[in-house]
C-alpha positions as CSV (number, residue, x, y, z in Angstrom):
1,M,101.4,223.8,4.3
2,P,97.7,223.1,5.2
3,R,96.7,222.8,8.8
4,L,95.1,219.5,9.7
5,D,91.8,221.0,10.4
6,T,91.6,222.2,6.8
7,L,92.0,218.7,5.4
8,S,89.3,216.1,4.8
9,E,88.8,213.5,7.4
10,V,90.4,210.8,5.2
11,Q,93.5,213.0,4.6
12,R,93.8,214.0,8.2
13,R,93.6,210.4,9.4
14,M,96.2,209.3,6.8
15,L,98.6,211.9,8.0
16,Q,98.1,211.2,11.6
17,M,98.7,207.5,11.1
18,F,101.6,207.8,8.6
19,P,104.5,205.7,10.0
20,C,107.4,208.1,10.6
21,M,110.8,206.8,11.7
22,E,112.1,208.3,15.0
23,H,115.7,208.6,15.9
24,D,117.3,209.1,19.3
25,D,120.0,211.3,17.7
26,T,120.8,213.3,14.6
27,P,123.8,212.2,12.7
28,W,126.1,215.1,12.0
29,A,129.4,215.2,10.0
30,P,131.1,218.6,10.2
31,M,132.7,219.9,7.1
32,R,136.4,219.0,7.0
33,K,137.3,221.6,4.4
34,P,135.7,224.5,2.6
35,L,132.9,223.8,0.2
36,A,135.0,225.4,-2.6
37,D,137.5,222.5,-2.1
38,S,134.9,219.7,-1.7
39,R,133.5,217.0,-4.1
40,V,129.7,217.2,-4.2
41,A,127.1,214.6,-5.2
42,L,123.3,215.0,-5.6
43,V,121.0,212.6,-3.8
44,T,117.3,212.9,-4.5
45,S,114.1,211.2,-3.4
46,A,112.3,212.2,-6.6
47,G,112.3,208.7,-8.1
48,L,114.4,209.8,-11.0
49,H,116.5,207.4,-13.2
50,R,118.0,207.2,-16.6
51,R,115.7,206.2,-19.5
52,G,116.1,202.5,-19.9
53,D,116.9,201.9,-16.2
54,R,114.4,199.8,-14.2
55,P,111.6,202.1,-13.0
56,F,110.9,202.5,-9.4
57,I,107.8,200.5,-8.4
58,T,105.0,201.3,-6.0
59,D,104.7,198.3,-3.8
60,H,102.2,199.0,-1.1
61,Q,102.6,195.6,0.4
62,S,106.3,196.1,1.2
63,G,106.0,199.8,2.1
64,G,107.5,201.0,-1.2
65,D,110.6,200.7,-3.3
66,N,113.7,201.1,-1.1
67,S,116.2,200.6,-4.0
68,Y,118.2,203.4,-5.6
69,R,119.4,204.3,-9.1
70,V,122.7,205.7,-10.2
71,I,122.6,208.8,-12.4
72,P,126.1,209.4,-13.9
73,R,127.3,213.0,-14.2
74,G,126.8,214.1,-17.8
75,T,123.5,212.2,-18.3
76,P,121.5,214.5,-20.6
77,A,118.4,215.9,-18.9
78,A,116.3,214.5,-21.7
79,D,117.5,211.0,-20.6
80,I,116.4,211.5,-16.9
81,I,112.8,210.4,-16.2
82,Q,110.7,210.1,-13.2
83,S,108.8,206.9,-12.2
84,H,107.8,208.1,-8.7
85,V,104.1,207.7,-8.7
86,S,102.2,210.0,-6.3
87,I,99.1,212.1,-6.4
88,G,100.6,214.2,-3.7
89,F,102.5,216.5,-6.1
90,D,102.3,218.0,-9.5
91,H,105.0,216.5,-11.9
92,T,104.7,219.3,-14.5
93,S,107.6,221.4,-13.3
94,I,109.9,218.4,-13.2
95,Y,108.9,217.5,-16.8
96,R,109.7,221.1,-17.9
97,D,113.0,221.4,-16.1
98,I,114.7,218.6,-14.3
99,N,116.7,221.1,-12.3
100,V,113.6,221.8,-10.2
101,T,114.3,218.7,-8.2
102,F,117.7,217.5,-9.6
103,P,119.7,220.7,-10.0
104,I,122.6,219.2,-11.9
105,D,122.9,222.2,-14.2
106,R,122.9,224.6,-11.2
107,M,125.6,222.4,-9.6
108,E,127.7,222.7,-12.7
109,E,127.4,226.5,-12.6
110,L,128.4,226.5,-8.9
111,R,131.5,224.4,-9.8
112,E,132.4,226.8,-12.7
113,Q,132.0,229.8,-10.3
114,G,134.3,228.1,-7.7
115,V,131.6,227.8,-5.1
116,I,132.0,224.0,-5.0
117,G,135.3,222.2,-5.8
118,S,134.1,219.4,-8.0
119,L,131.2,217.3,-8.9
120,A,131.0,213.5,-8.3
121,D,131.0,211.1,-11.2
122,N,127.7,209.6,-10.0
123,N,124.6,210.9,-8.3
124,Y,121.9,208.9,-6.6
125,S,118.1,208.7,-6.6
126,F,115.7,207.0,-4.3
127,M,111.9,207.0,-4.4
128,G,110.3,209.1,-1.7
129,A,106.9,208.7,0.0
130,L,108.0,205.3,1.5
131,R,105.6,203.9,4.0
132,D,108.4,201.8,5.4
133,A,111.8,203.3,5.0
134,S,113.6,200.8,7.3
135,R,115.4,199.0,4.4
136,A,116.6,202.3,3.0
137,A,117.9,203.3,6.5
138,A,119.5,200.0,7.2
139,E,120.7,198.8,3.8
140,T,120.4,200.9,0.6
141,G,121.1,204.3,2.3
142,P,124.4,203.1,3.9
143,E,125.3,201.3,0.6
144,V,125.0,204.6,-1.3
145,A,127.0,206.4,1.5
146,R,129.8,203.8,1.1
147,R,129.8,204.2,-2.7
148,M,130.0,208.0,-2.3
149,L,132.9,207.7,0.1
150,D,134.7,205.3,-2.3
151,E,134.1,207.9,-5.0
152,G,135.7,210.7,-2.9
153,V,132.4,212.5,-2.3
154,E,132.6,214.8,0.7
155,V,129.3,216.6,0.5
156,A,125.9,215.2,-0.4
157,F,123.3,217.7,-1.5
158,L,119.8,216.2,-0.8
159,T,116.8,217.2,-2.8
160,P,113.2,216.1,-2.2
161,T,110.6,215.4,-4.8
C-alpha cells in the first residue's frame, strides 16, 4: 500500500477527506459450532451479479449504489459479471477467473473436503467504494443478514473487490 507522501496531491486529499464510518464497538458473533458443521455463504463488495440482473450504478449524488444482488449457488461463472465501476483496481483478473474475488469454486472444494459443512443456496453481492454506506449499514446489510439467517447460514465469508 502506498504511503500518502508518495501520492499526488489530488489523491492524497481525496483519501484524507474520504468519509469513513466510525463505530463505537465491533460486532462479534462467536462460532456456535465447528466450521466443518456450518452452512457458509459468500458476501462480496465486488459489484458482481448475474447476467441479465440490473447492474449496479455509480451514483455520485447519493454516495453510491447501496443495493445488493442475489447470486444463487450453481450460477455458472460465465453468467456472473461485474458492473462495479472504479479506476482504483484492475478488473482483468476477475474477468479471467471469478474465483479471485468470488471464490465459489474454492468453497465447493472446501465443502467436498469436509472443511465446511455446506454451502448456502444464495450468495450476496454489494458494490464497494461507497462514499456513503449509511443505507447499506442501516437497511440493505441487515436485510441480507436476515435473509441469510432465514436460509440457515451460520458463517458469511466476506470478499472485497
